N, C-alpha and C positions, 0 to 999 in steps of 0.2 A: 503493499500499500504506500509506504514511504517513498519507494523508487518511482512509483507512478506518479505521485504528487510532484516529485522533483522534475520529472520529464515534462509534465504538463506546464509547470511553471517556467521551465527553460524554453518551451515552445511559445508560450505567450510573450515572453521577454523578447524573443527573436522576431516576432511580428511587430512589436512596438518599436524596435530598433530600426526597422526599415521605413518608417514613416518619413514622408517628405515635408519640408516646410520652407517658407520664404520669410525673410526678416526685413523689416522696413525701419529706418531710423528717421527721426525728424518729422513723423506723421502726427498732425494734430488731431485728426479725426478719421476713423475708418469704420464704415458700417457694412453690414452684410450685403447690401445692394451695390457696394462699391467693388465687389468681387464677383467673378463669374468664370464660367467655362466657355471655350470657343469650340464649336463642333463643326465638322464638314461631312455631310452625309452620314450622320449618326456615329461618326468616329471622333473621339476626343483629340483635338489638335493642340490645345493649349489653354492658358488662363489670362485673364486680364485683371488689373486693379486700376481704379480710378478714384483719386482722392484729392480733397481741397488742400491747397498749399497756402495761399495768401490773397489778400486784395491787391489788385494791380493799381486800381484807382477808384474813383467814386462809383463807376458803373460796371467795372470789369473785375473778374476773379480769375486767379491762376489755378489751374488743375494739373495734376501730374498723372500720366498714364503709363503703365508698365505692362509689357506682354512677356509671357513665359511659355516655353514649350510644354508638352505633356510630362516631361521629367523635371519641371520646375526650374529649368535653366533660363535665366533671363535673356530674352532675345532682343527686345527693343524697349526704349524708355524716352518719353518726350513730354514737355509741358505744352499746355494749350490755354488760351484765354477765352473765357466764356463771358458774353455780355449779359448783364442783368436786364430785367424788365423796366 
């Protein structure tokens, strides 16, 4: 019984150790709708993140967009200005 428990714990640990993650620094706010998957014909191609950086001026805000492939390797990154209403 003890051997079985150890084997099960080792298997669970190995599953957790293969988890993927991305890390962002300097992000003021990130919500669930700022993250998403990119699909092409029902095949996962990558991920996107879209988050607020700062106010550019009275009417405009700067947002940052990052794209990653399906292995979470960053492939593109750029800022864009969005005009408010």
